C-alpha positions in Angstrom: -17.7 21.6 -3.4 -16.0 18.1 -3.1 -16.1 16.6 0.3 -13.8 14.0 1.9 -14.6 12.0 5.1 -11.8 11.6 7.6 -12.2 9.1 10.4 -10.2 10.2 13.5 -9.3 7.4 15.9 -7.5 9.3 18.7 -8.0 12.6 20.3 -4.5 13.8 19.1 -4.5 12.0 15.8 -5.4 14.9 13.7 -5.3 15.0 9.9 -2.5 17.6 9.9 -1.0 18.2 6.5 -3.7 16.1 4.8 -6.3 18.6 5.9 -4.2 21.6 4.9 -3.7 20.2 1.4 -7.4 19.6 0.9 -8.3 23.0 2.2 -5.8 24.7 -0.2 -7.5 22.9 -3.0 -11.0 24.0 -1.9 -12.0 20.5 -0.8 -14.1 20.2 2.4 -12.9 17.7 5.1 -15.5 16.3 7.4 -14.0 14.8 10.5 -15.7 12.1 12.4 -13.9 11.3 15.7 -14.8 7.6 16.1 -12.3 7.3 19.0 -14.3 9.9 21.0 -17.7 8.2 20.4 -18.9 9.8 17.1 -20.7 7.3 14.9 -19.0 6.2 11.7 -21.3 7.0 8.7 -22.8 4.1 6.7 -24.1 6.2 3.8 -21.0 7.4 1.9 -22.9 9.2 -0.8 -21.9 12.7 0.5 -18.2 12.1 0.1 -16.0 11.8 -2.9 -13.2 10.1 -0.9 -12.6 8.4 2.4 -9.6 8.7 4.7 -8.9 6.7 7.9 -6.4 8.1 10.3 -4.1 6.7 13.1 -4.8 5.9 16.7 -3.2 4.2 19.7 -5.3 1.0 19.5 -4.6 -2.1 17.4 -6.8 -3.0 14.4 -7.5 -6.4 15.9 -8.8 -5.0 19.3 -12.4 -4.9 18.0 -13.8 -6.3 21.3 -12.2 -3.4 23.3 -12.9 -0.8 20.5 -16.2 -1.9 18.7 -16.1 1.2 16.5 -13.2 -0.4 14.6 -15.8 -2.9 13.2 -17.8 0.0 11.8 -14.6 1.3 10.1 -13.9 -2.0 8.5 -17.4 -2.0 7.1 -16.9 1.6 5.9 -13.6 0.6 4.2 -15.3 -2.3 2.4 -18.2 -0.1 1.3 -15.8 2.6 0.0 -14.0 -0.1 -2.0 -17.2 -1.5 -3.4 -18.2 2.1 -4.5 -14.8 2.6 -6.0 -14.2 5.7 -4.0 -10.6 7.0 -3.5 -9.4 5.7 -0.1 -6.4 6.4 2.0 -5.4 4.9 5.3 -2.7 6.3 7.6 -0.9 4.0 10.1 -3.9 2.3 12.0 -5.9 3.3 8.9 -3.6 1.3 6.6 -3.8 -1.7 9.0 -7.6 -1.5 9.1 -7.7 -1.4 5.3 -5.5 -4.4 5.1 -7.5 -6.4 7.6 -10.9 -5.4 6.2 -9.9 -6.3 2.6 -8.4 -9.7 3.2 -5.0 -9.2 4.9 -4.0 -9.9 8.5 -2.9 -7.4 11.2 -0.5 -8.6 13.9 2.2 -7.3 16.3 5.5 -6.4 14.7 8.7 -7.9 16.0 9.5 -4.5 17.5 7.9 -1.1 17.8 9.0 1.4 15.1 9.0 4.9 16.6 11.0 7.7 15.2 12.6 8.4 11.8 13.9 5.5 9.7 14.7 4.9 6.0 11.7 4.0 3.9 12.8 2.6 0.5 10.6 2.3 -2.5 10.0 -0.7 -4.8 10.3 -0.4 -8.6 6.5 -0.3 -8.8 6.5 3.1 -7.0 8.4 4.7 -10.0 5.3 4.6 -12.1 2.7 5.0 -9.3 0.3 8.0 -9.9 0.9 9.4 -6.4 4.6 8.6 -5.8 6.3 8.9 -9.1 9.1 11.4 -8.8 9.2 11.0 -5.0 10.9 7.6 -4.7 14.2 8.6 -3.1 14.7 7.0 0.3 13.1 9.2 2.9 12.4 9.3 6.7 8.7 10.0 7.6 7.3 9.9 11.1 6.9 6.3 12.4 4.9 5.5 15.5 3.4 1.9 15.4 3.8 -1.5 17.0 1.8 -3.6 14.6 2.2 -4.6 11.0 0.1 -6.5 8.4 0.1 -8.8 5.4 -1.0 -7.2 2.2 -4.6 -7.7 1.1 -5.1 -9.8 -2.1 -4.3 -7.7 -5.2 -2.3 -5.1 -3.4 0.9 -3.7 -4.9 3.8 -3.1 -2.5 5.3 0.4 -3.0 7.8 0.8 0.0 9.4 -1.0 2.9 11.7 -0.2 5.9 14.2 -2.5 7.6 11.7 -3.4 10.4 8.4 -3.2 8.5 8.2 -4.8 5.1 4.8 -3.4 4.2 5.1 0.4 4.6 3.1 1.4 1.6 0.7 -0.3 -0.8 -1.8 0.5 -3.5 -5.0 -1.4 -4.2 -7.4 -1.0 -7.2 -5.6 2.1 -8.4 -7.4 4.5 -6.0 -6.8 3.0 -2.5 -3.6 3.6 -0.6 -2.3 2.3 2.8 0.5 4.2 4.5 2.0 2.6 7.5 4.0 5.7 8.2 2.5 9.1 9.2 2.8 11.3 6.1 0.1 13.6 7.6 1.9 14.5 10.8 3.4 18.0 10.9 5.3 19.5 13.8 2.3 20.9 15.7 0.5 17.5 15.5 3.5 15.6 16.6 4.3 18.0 19.5 0.7 17.6 20.8 1.0 13.8 20.5 4.3 13.8 22.4 3.2 16.2 25.1 0.0 14.2 25.9 1.8 10.9 25.7 1.7 10.3 29.5 4.9 8.3 29.8 4.3 5.6 27.0 7.2 6.7 24.9 9.9 6.5 27.7 8.4 3.1 28.7 9.2 2.0 25.2 12.7 3.3 25.1 12.0 6.6 23.3 13.2 10.0 24.7 10.3 12.4 23.9 12.5 15.5 23.6 15.0 13.7 21.4 12.0 12.6 19.2 10.9 16.2 18.9 14.5 17.4 18.1 14.8 14.8 15.3 11.3 15.9 14.1 12.4 19.5 13.6 15.0 18.3 11.1 13.1 15.4 9.5 9.5 16.8 9.0 10.5 19.8 6.9 12.2 17.5 4.5 9.1 15.3 4.2 6.5 18.0 4.0 6.9 18.9 0.3 6.5 15.1 -0.6 3.4 14.9 1.6 1.9 18.0 0.0 2.5 16.5 -3.5 1.2 13.0 -2.6 -1.9 14.3 -0.9 -2.5 16.6 -3.8 -2.3 13.8 -6.3 -4.7 11.7 -4.1 -7.1 14.7 -4.2 -6.8 14.6 -8.0 -8.3 11.1 -7.9 -11.5 12.4 -6.4 -14.4 12.2 -8.9 
């Protein structure tokens, strides 16, 4: 059985649809919750691919969250081993920073559902071809990043230029949350403890919008994650 390692960075930042797609394909997903103190593996031999999830911290807060350094090392090791790699939100930022880009605060927080538009390069991308109509995935981030050297930009939004990129043909960084389904988002919102209202977001409105937006995104997410799984050796 093929195995994928998923690094979870927050208690509620579950792999969601990503886990469901792998399970449906008979692929085991081993979850390491680095944000809750579990150690990030250094030997990647057991896993055919590596996934790094989201979290409430910033990729550059390595003094406050030392486990992020271990994740950067893991990302570089995965690239050196040419293992398929996927980063989601914070994961995409950690990938960018670990591989030569820079992570920094965006000019505003992007929380909710906003148009993501694809570049011409996405039209022939192995994961995204056939799914390049403008869509509105879950966004919940305050940082952005510059692309690491050699990366190909695949999608942008009005607020965040670098929403999606490919590197080396098998590594993908997604600033948006393609993995979040309604149960995961509901748990995230219900345990938010006031952060969303403090940043101008009505939690209940966020969930109402999600009930309309997420079902439209789910078929795309299932296809994209399935194609990523096809990259596993």
